[in-house]
N, C-alpha and C positions, 0 to 999 in steps of 0.2 A: 356675273359682273359685266360680261360683254353685252348681255341684253339690257341691263340697266344703263350702261354707257350709251347704247344706241338711242335711248330716249332723248339725249341731248344733241344728237346729230340731225342736221336738216335734210332728212329724206323721208319719202312716203313709204311706210311699211307695206302697204297693199301693193304698191308698184314693185317693191323688192320681192314679195311673194310671187307675183306674176312672172318676173324675170327668172326667179329660181325654178319655177315650173317649166318655163321655156327652155332653159339650159338643161334641165333634167330630161325633157323630151328629146332634145337633140343628142345628148350623150347616151341615152338609152339604146339607140339604134346599134352602134357598134358593140355595146356590151351584150345585147341580146343575140346579135349575130355570132359573137364569140362563144356565148353559152350554147347556142344551137350547134355550132361546130364541135364544141367539146362533148356535148351529150350524144352526138352521132358517131364519135370516134371510139371504136372498141379498145384501142390501146389505152385510153383514159378511163372509160366507163366499164370495161370488161363485159360482163353479162347484162348490164343494166343500160345498154344503149337504147335510144329511142328509135322506133321504126314506124313505118306505115303512116296512118292518119295523124298520129301525134306529131311526127316529124313534119308532115305537110302543113298542119295547122300552125306549128311553130314558125315555119318559114313564111307562111302567109301573114301571120301577125307581125313578124319582123318587117316584111315588105309594106304592110299597111302603116306601121309607125314611121318607117323610112319615107314613104310617100307623103305623110302628113308633115313630117319635119322638113322635107324638101319643098313642099308647097308653102309652108310658113316662111322659109328662107326666101323663096322666089317672090312671094307677095310682099315681103318686107323690103327687098331690094328694088322692086319695080315701082 
């Protein structure tokens, strides 16, 4: 019903999709950082903690997404 009701509202659905992707990209950074912290903690994960190259790759991916989100915010505000 909500989708059908949106047909009668004056907004561009493509623009809404773009903004939802932007918000998702910004929100993903702290979520992934929290997950990386949780999966590295033996008190939470027990014997299944991530170590070594998987941990490094995870933090590098988090940093890359964070840099992209920061770059988008800076370029939008400037």
